[in-house]
N, CA, C and O of each residue as an XYZ file, in Angstrom:
344
protein
N       1.554      6.789      3.992
C       2.688      6.970      4.058
C       3.439      7.863      3.395
O       3.746      7.823      2.204
N       3.774      8.804      4.330
C       4.750      9.828      3.062
C       5.802      9.600      2.324
O       6.705      8.949      2.850
N       6.025     10.210      0.499
C       6.418      9.719     -0.241
C       8.334      9.601      0.366
O       9.109      8.715      0.004
N       8.592     10.464      1.084
C      10.213     10.317      2.130
C      10.322      9.745      2.899
O      11.458      9.438      3.259
N       8.918      9.173      3.741
C       8.832      8.095      4.956
C       9.632      6.771      4.835
O       9.585      6.080      3.818
N      10.330      6.471      5.871
C      11.072      5.376      5.717
C       9.996      4.034      6.032
O       9.215      4.039      6.983
N      10.116      2.926      5.070
C       9.068      2.407      5.471
C       9.670      1.264      6.862
O      10.820      0.874      7.067
N       8.557      1.002      7.540
C       8.744      0.117      8.510
C       9.432     -1.345      8.072
O       9.197     -2.055      7.094
N      10.270     -1.498      9.055
C      11.259     -2.994      8.923
C      10.282     -3.970      9.319
O       9.435     -3.725     10.179
N      10.370     -5.032      8.739
C       9.419     -6.597      9.128
C      10.173     -6.798     10.304
O      11.401     -6.727     10.335
N       9.439     -7.052     11.289
C       9.865     -7.864     12.326
C       9.530     -9.369     12.725
O       9.667     -9.824     13.860
N       9.144     -9.955     11.796
C       9.076    -11.520     11.709
C       8.834    -11.565     10.058
O       8.345    -10.801      9.226
N       9.459    -12.909     10.051
C       9.201    -13.408      8.733
C       9.135    -15.179      8.554
O      10.121    -15.908      8.668
N       7.660    -15.668      8.235
C       7.345    -16.911      8.268
C       7.623    -17.276      6.568
O       7.060    -16.635      5.680
N       8.452    -18.253      6.331
C       8.665    -18.500      4.655
C       7.978    -19.920      4.854
O       8.482    -20.557      5.778
N       6.833    -20.616      4.118
C       6.329    -21.500      3.771
C       6.459    -22.070      2.773
O       6.004    -21.348      1.886
N       6.810    -22.938      2.392
C       6.983    -23.244      0.664
C       7.504    -24.826      0.725
O       8.325    -25.323      1.494
N       6.663    -25.510     -0.465
C       7.244    -26.956     -0.284
C       8.041    -27.154     -2.033
O       7.867    -26.503     -3.064
N       8.612    -27.919     -1.834
C       9.415    -27.894     -3.412
C       9.826    -29.466     -3.702
O       9.731    -30.196     -2.716
N      10.139    -29.897     -4.564
C      10.419    -31.259     -5.195
C      11.977    -30.848     -5.613
O      12.388    -30.661     -6.758
N      12.692    -30.764     -4.435
C      14.088    -30.918     -4.457
C      14.845    -30.969     -2.909
O      14.357    -30.888     -1.781
N      16.195    -31.133     -3.360
C      16.822    -31.388     -1.701
C      17.001    -30.002     -1.353
O      16.834    -29.033     -2.093
N      17.385    -30.013     -0.063
C      17.435    -28.354      0.534
C      18.684    -27.500     -0.171
O      18.933    -26.323      0.090
N      19.418    -28.334     -1.117
C      20.529    -27.258     -1.398
C      20.075    -26.140     -2.546
O      20.946    -25.394     -2.994
N      19.106    -26.063     -2.879
C      18.267    -25.614     -3.927
C      18.331    -23.949     -2.805
O      18.554    -22.852     -3.316
N      18.072    -24.155     -1.214
C      17.669    -23.160     -0.375
C      19.082    -22.409      0.137
O      18.861    -21.599      1.037
N      19.895    -22.473     -0.093
C      21.419    -22.596     -0.071
C      21.408    -20.798      0.207
O      21.486    -20.226      1.295
N      21.288    -20.193     -1.146
C      21.037    -18.838     -1.275
C      19.765    -18.083     -0.324
O      19.930    -17.049      0.324
N      18.723    -18.714     -0.395
C      17.932    -17.722      0.659
C      18.204    -18.176      1.602
O      17.857    -17.233      2.314
N      18.693    -19.141      2.514
C      19.066    -19.286      3.511
C      20.401    -18.525      4.080
O      20.467    -18.144      5.249
N      21.507    -18.334      3.084
C      22.072    -17.107      3.207
C      21.828    -15.471      3.387
O      22.237    -14.660      4.218
N      21.145    -15.387      2.458
C      19.968    -14.049      2.366
C      19.317    -13.495      3.778
O      19.375    -12.401      4.339
N      18.648    -14.789      4.110
C      18.085    -14.532      5.460
C      18.795    -14.131      6.444
O      18.605    -13.095      7.082
N      19.975    -15.234      6.682
C      20.689    -14.685      7.952
C      21.370    -13.531      7.903
O      21.662    -12.899      8.918
N      21.776    -13.052      6.321
C      22.107    -11.474      6.362
C      21.215    -10.662      6.727
O      21.570     -9.566      7.162
N      19.998    -10.958      6.651
C      19.084     -9.721      6.770
C      18.103     -9.760      8.201
O      17.161     -9.041      8.536
N      18.839    -11.064      8.962
C      18.215    -11.197      9.998
C      19.067    -10.482     11.371
O      19.847    -11.060     12.127
N      18.497     -8.602     11.414
C      19.363     -8.113     12.585
C      18.727     -8.228     13.874
O      19.110     -7.513     14.800
N      17.462     -9.352     14.073
C      16.882     -9.183     14.909
C      17.442    -10.421     16.187
O      16.901    -10.535     17.287
N      18.559    -11.206     15.733
C      18.769    -11.943     16.808
C      17.987    -13.223     16.998
O      18.364    -14.129     17.742
N      16.691    -13.250     16.167
C      16.047    -14.163     16.608
C      16.022    -15.633     15.094
O      16.393    -15.570     13.922
N      15.556    -16.502     15.715
C      16.037    -17.557     14.844
C      15.278    -17.916     13.805
O      14.124    -17.922     14.233
N      15.284    -18.237     12.607
C      14.654    -18.538     11.496
C      14.187    -19.738     11.088
O      15.098    -20.358     10.540
N      12.973    -20.457     11.117
C      12.835    -22.357     10.799
C      12.750    -21.694      9.192
O      12.322    -20.677      8.646
N      13.488    -23.041      8.802
C      13.245    -23.386      7.509
C      13.377    -24.862      7.314
O      14.466    -25.431      7.243
N      12.578    -25.270      7.257
C      12.183    -26.531      7.266
C      11.934    -27.216      5.926
O      10.981    -26.847      5.240
N      12.853    -28.331      5.462
C      12.845    -28.912      4.326
C      12.474    -30.264      4.746
O      12.629    -30.724      5.877
N      11.849    -31.002      3.487
C      11.749    -32.412      3.370
C      11.537    -33.022      1.682
O      11.007    -32.539      0.681
N      12.091    -34.034      1.907
C      12.484    -34.486      0.755
C      10.645    -35.355      0.125
O      10.091    -35.435     -0.972
N      10.366    -35.730      1.243
C       9.037    -36.612      1.298
C       7.588    -36.034      0.948
O       6.669    -36.793      0.638
N       7.442    -34.697      1.011
C       6.523    -34.177      0.966
C       6.471    -33.605     -0.702
O       7.404    -33.317     -1.451
N       4.773    -33.571     -0.963
C       4.614    -32.840     -2.370
C       4.086    -31.628     -1.885
O       4.364    -30.953     -0.894
N       3.008    -31.452     -3.079
C       2.630    -30.121     -3.200
C       1.429    -30.235     -2.900
O       0.917    -30.906     -3.796
N       0.467    -29.887     -1.938
C      -0.750    -29.904     -1.138
C      -1.120    -31.943     -1.195
O      -1.087    -32.846     -0.360
N      -1.453    -31.835     -2.739
C      -2.272    -33.338     -2.526
C      -1.336    -33.944     -2.566
O      -1.758    -35.001     -2.097
N      -0.038    -34.153     -2.836
C       0.857    -34.815     -2.609
C       1.543    -35.433     -1.707
O       2.122    -36.516     -1.802
N       1.419    -34.264     -0.259
C       1.768    -34.855      0.711
C       0.697    -35.919      1.631
O      -0.518    -35.802      1.793
N       1.413    -36.729      2.028
C       0.917    -37.619      3.130
C       0.089    -37.024      4.322
O       0.328    -35.935      4.845
N      -0.759    -37.749      4.623
C      -1.424    -36.784      5.919
C      -0.495    -36.540      7.203
O      -0.644    -35.526      7.884
N       0.657    -37.697      7.564
C       1.111    -37.705      8.344
C       2.020    -36.810      8.680
O       2.234    -36.307      9.783
N       2.954    -36.505      6.869
C       4.024    -35.558      6.979
C       3.366    -34.036      7.228
O       3.897    -33.155      7.905
N       1.638    -33.898      6.276
C       1.639    -32.361      6.728
C       1.243    -32.438      8.368
O       1.440    -31.421      9.035
N       0.844    -33.301      8.837
C       0.864    -33.241     10.396
C       2.138    -32.529     10.825
O       2.116    -31.398     11.311
N       3.155    -33.171     10.645
C       4.780    -33.149     11.190
C       5.001    -31.770     10.736
O       5.353    -30.996     11.627
N       4.864    -31.249      9.467
C       4.949    -30.228      9.293
C       4.291    -29.127      9.920
O       5.011    -28.134     10.035
N       3.181    -29.026     10.338
C       1.976    -28.166     11.149
C       2.677    -28.531     12.374
O       2.789    -27.459     12.967
N       3.200    -29.425     13.071
C       3.783    -29.522     14.345
C       5.051    -28.512     14.445
O       5.103    -27.729     15.393
N       5.927    -28.534     13.599
C       7.435    -27.709     14.065
C       6.745    -26.554     13.464
O       7.074    -25.485     13.979
N       5.920    -26.480     12.559
C       5.643    -24.712     12.245
C       5.083    -24.409     13.737
O       5.939    -23.837     14.411
N       3.925    -24.633     14.392
C       3.520    -24.219     15.596
C       4.243    -24.229     16.873
O       4.249    -23.393     17.776
N       4.757    -25.177     16.777
C       5.974    -25.422     18.130
C       7.039    -24.368     17.765
O       7.620    -23.928     18.757
N       7.342    -23.979     16.867
C       8.651    -22.636     16.266
C       7.800    -21.817     16.822
O       7.894    -21.551     18.020
N       6.746    -21.241     15.965
C       6.046    -19.734     16.313
C       5.540    -20.039     18.159
O       5.623    -19.068     18.911
N       5.161    -21.086     18.607
C       4.986    -20.832     19.773
C       5.995    -20.623     20.934
O       5.883    -19.993     21.986
N       6.936    -21.292     20.455
C       8.243    -21.081     21.082
C       8.571    -19.396     21.074
O       8.992    -18.839     22.089
N       8.373    -18.811     20.054
C       9.474    -17.510     19.705
C       8.164    -16.381     20.245
O       8.540    -15.258     20.580
N       6.902    -16.646     20.308
C       6.192    -16.062     20.713
C       6.124    -15.985     22.311
O       5.509    -15.110     22.920
N       6.883    -17.084     22.932
C       6.812    -17.174     24.402
C       5.129    -18.055     24.878
O       4.774    -18.150     26.053
N       4.417    -18.530     23.860
C       3.507    -19.308     24.245
C       3.881    -20.925     25.085
O       4.618    -21.820     24.672
N       3.211    -20.882     26.154
C       3.575    -22.130     26.904
C       2.293    -23.079     26.572
O       1.133    -22.668     26.530
N       2.625    -24.157     26.389
C       1.667    -25.287     26.712
C       1.071    -25.846     27.873
O       2.009    -25.929     28.666
N       0.147    -26.235     28.374
C      -0.724    -26.223     29.184
C      -1.533    -27.293     28.798
O      -2.333    -27.221     27.864
N      -1.322    -28.440     29.596
C      -2.359    -30.022     29.604
C      -3.702    -29.422     29.930
O      -3.842    -28.506     30.739
N      -4.746    -30.022     29.214
C      -5.870    -29.506     29.800
C      -6.048    -31.031     30.671
O      -5.723    -32.168     30.325
N      -6.682    -30.546     31.900
C      -7.042    -31.766     32.862
C      -7.899    -32.572     32.387
O      -8.739    -31.885     31.805
N      -8.192    -33.811     32.301
C      -9.156    -34.924     32.288
C     -10.276    -34.800     33.273
O     -11.137    -35.677     33.343
């Protein structure tokens, strides 16, 4: 990229982070993401107080987190779920 060229704007942001705290610590991040979001697309910010960092997260919680993330991404990408016939 040339020195004076404008860098491309980010189209999508996915922020995934585990944290041992309640959701109030994200209030500044939420405000900044909302202010920076000029696309009109929603931002997924999922917090939970019952999850740990990797090994500390129960399997059912990991499955719920993954299901939420993939559901959000599929919705935003327009991917439709079609059950496989048995």
